[in-house]
N, C-alpha and C positions, 0 to 999 in steps of 0.2 A: 464824294457825292453821297447824300443821305436820301433814304427812301421813306416816304410817309404815305398813309392812305389819303387819297384825294378827298377833300371836303367841299371843293368848289366845282360846280358842274357847268359853269359858264365862264367865258373868257372875260377878263377885266384887267385894268391897269391899277396899280396901287401906288400912290404918291406919299412922300414923307409929309409930316406936318408942316415943314418949312416951305413946301412947294414941290414942283417937279424935280425928279432925280436928275442930277448933273452928270455929264460924261466924266470918266475917271473915278467915279464913286464906286465903292464896294457895295454890291447889291446881291440879293438872293432872289433867284428866279424859280418859281414853282411851275412845273410842267404838267401837261396832261399825262395821266398815268401815275402821278405821285412823286416823280423824281424832283429833286431840288438841287440847284446849282448855285454856288456862291463864287463870284468872280468880279473882276473890274468891268464896269459898264463903259463900253466905247461909243455905242450909238443905240438910240431907241427911237424907232419910227412906228408908223401905223401898221407896217407889215412885217417888221422884223426887230430882233434884239441882237446886238453884236457884243460879245463878251471876250475879254482877254483872260485866258486861263493860265498865263505865264509861259507855258511851253507851246501854246498855239492859240489862234483866234478862231472862235466859232460863231456862226450865224444861226439863230433860231427863228423859225417862222412864227409869226404872231399867232397863228391858229394853234400852235403847240404850247402856248404860254397861258397859264392861268393867272399869274400875278407876278409883279416885280416890286420889290421894296428894299429899303436899306437893310444891309446885313447886320446881324447882331455881332458886336465886337467880341470875338473869342481870342484871348491872348495866351492863356495858360494851358487850356486843355487839362489833361490828367498828368500830374507830375508827382514824383516821389523824391523827397529830399534825403540824400545820403549824408555821410559825415561832413563832406565839404564839396559835394557836387550834386547835381540834380538830373534825374532821369525823367523822361516824360514822353507822352504822345500828344502833340499839339494839334490845333486846328489848322487846316490848310489856308494859306493866304497868298496874295500876290507878292512877288519877289520884292518890289519897292517897299512894301510895308514891312516885310521881314528884315530887309536891310536897315530900315529906320529903327526897328525894334532891337536888333541884336548887333548892329554895326559898332556900337561903342564898346562891345566886349572884345573886339579885336585890337591887338596891341602890336607895337614894333619891338623886336628883341635884337639888340645890337651888342657886339663884342669887338675887341680889337681885330678879330679875324674876319668879320663880316657882319651881315645883317639878315634877319629873317622875320617871321611873323609869329604870333602866338594868340591865345584866346583865354579869357578869364572863365573859370568854372565855379567861382564862389565869391561871395561878398567879402570874404576874409583875404582876398588877394591871391588865391591860388590860380596858377595859369599853366597851360600846356604849350609846349613847343617841341620841335624836333631835337633829338640828341645832337645831331651834327651841327645845329645852330650854335650850341654852347660848348661843343666838344673842346677839351683842352683849354678852357678859359674859366677864370674865376671872376673876372671883371665883366659883369653883365649889366647893361642899361636897358630899361624897359620904358617905352613911351606910351602913355595912356591918352585917350581922347574922350572929350565930353562935350555934348551939345548944350550950349547955353543961349540965352536970348540974343546976345550980340554975335553969335556964331560959334563955330567950333573952337575949343581951346585944347591944348595938349600940354602935358607935363612929363619931363624926364625924371625917372626914378633910378637911383644908383644903389640903394640899399636892397638889393635883390638876393634872396637866398635860393640856393640850389638844394632841393629837398630829395629828389630821387632821379636816377638816370637808368635808362634801359637801352644800352647801346645796340643790342641785337634788333629790337623792334623800333629803334630810332625815336624814342620818346623821352621827354624830360619834364619833370614837375618842378615848378618854381613858385616862389611866394614873394609878394611885395611887402614893403614895410608900410603899415597903415598910418603911422605917424608922419612919415615922409609924404604920404599921399595927401594929407591935409583934408581940405573940404571937397576934394574930388569924389563924386559918387560913382561907384563901380557898377557896371552892368555885366551879368554873367550869362552864359549860354545854357541851353538844355541839351543833354546828350540823349540820343535815341535809345529808348529803353529796350528795344529788341531789333534784331537785324531784319529790316524789311526792305532793304535796297534791292531794286529789280533793274535789269537791263532796260534802258529806255527811260528810266525815271529822270525827271528834271533835278539838277543839282546846281548850286552856285557857290563860289568861293569868294571870301573877302581877305585881302592881304596887302602886302607892300612890295609888289614886283618891281625890281630895279630901283627901289627906294620911293616909288610912287605910292604914297600913303593912301590907305582905305580904298584901294581899287577893287571893283566887283567884276567878276567874270561868271558867265553862265554857260551851261552845257547839259549833256545827258550822261547817264551811266553807260559806258561802253562795255564793261564786263565787271562781274562781281567775283570772279574766280581766277583772276590773273595771278600767276605764281612767278615770283622773281627771287632767286636765291633761297628757295624752299619756304618763302613767306608769302602769304596771300595779301593781295591789294585790290582796291577798287580802282578800275580804270575809267577815266572820264575824258571827254573832249573839251572840257572847260579849259580856257587858256591859263596855263600855269608857267611862271617864269621864276628865275632866281630872285629871292626875296619873299616869295609866297610860302616857302618852306615853314612848316609849323602852324600855319593858319587853319581855320576850320573849313570843312566842306559840308554845306547845309543841304537838306532836302527841301521840298516844296512846303513843308510845315514849319520850317525854321529849326528843326532838330539837327544837331551835329551828327552826321553819319560817318565822318572820316576826318583824318588829320592829313592835310596836304604834305607830301614828302618829296615828290620828284616831278619834274616836268621836262620835256624835250622841246626847247624853243626852236630847234631846227626841223622838227617834225610835227607839224600841226596835228592836234587831235590826240597826242600821247601825253597823258598826265596820270599820276597815281596818288592814291591816298591810303592811309592805314585805317582799316575798318574800326568803327566805334567799339565793337565788342572787345577788340584787342586793347583799346585805350582803357575801357572799363576794367578789364582784367589787370592791367598795369596799376590802376588806382587802388583796386581791392588788395593787391599783393605788393604794395609799394614798399613794405618793410624789407622785402627781399632785394630791393634796388636802392636802399638809402645811400645818399651821398655822404662820404666821410672825407673831409679835407685833410685828415692826418695820414691817409693811406697813399702809397706811392702812385697809384693809378687814379689819383683824385681829380685830374683834369688840369693841374698846373702845367703850363707850357714853358719849357726851358728853351730859351733862345740861344742860338749858336754864338760863340764869342766873335767879336768883330775881326774881320780878316784884314791883314795888312801885308802888302807885298814885301818880301825880304830884300833889303838893299844889297846890291852886289858888293862883295868884299874886294878890297884893294889887293893887288898882287904883292 
């Protein structure tokens, strides 16, 4: 919410040049006293305005409204480009718009041992997932998605490099092969530039629970100081299931505030994410966690030899 000095001393409606505002349109409402609210318009009548803030629906009496007009499209806010990731403070927007804007940055990460989620952090194909998603595997397949005029398309990429692993913090940095990617255009996320997560804040996750690609779940932050195994996590009641691991946890501005790492499907309302500051620290000091395929602890999985029952010996 932004505050400005009021310059209109009488109540009025403002329409766009194309005509009256339509329901489900993003609008900016200027209130008596100078406050300004940007949200999705659900209903506008002579006596009230109904807005969808994402986490709740509010009704504003017409006598409190100075003007209603189309919202200015703010997509980037203030961002800072690092070596291969972006930090920023974005403008708040309705969840459907944020999903449309950043949904293509979420990918599927599959190995012979299972499947999880991940998200792109650069145009060069760098992506983040959980360590336990790629643990003890070198054969990693990433599926990327792209919205085109004829609908969504997806492509499986098999030339995936493991760049760095942080087993303790359950983080992994991978990179796609841009030649294998071909004409697919990559969309990357923006990481929260500072820790501003508060208990009660709206958050949503995009991932692939149980193989259901591009699923979106929404909830609130239940705790920001939950400690498990001497490590700090964000607790949320957003629905998280196997397959969501490694996916992004967004706030109401579309910034990634955490990496989904665990959920309890048998206990509704218990899910956890690795805070964004820990992810940024991992990226800054990735040299300490570089993956080396020549080392014994490289992640190669040795399968047990086939077992065969011994035939009984003749007397």
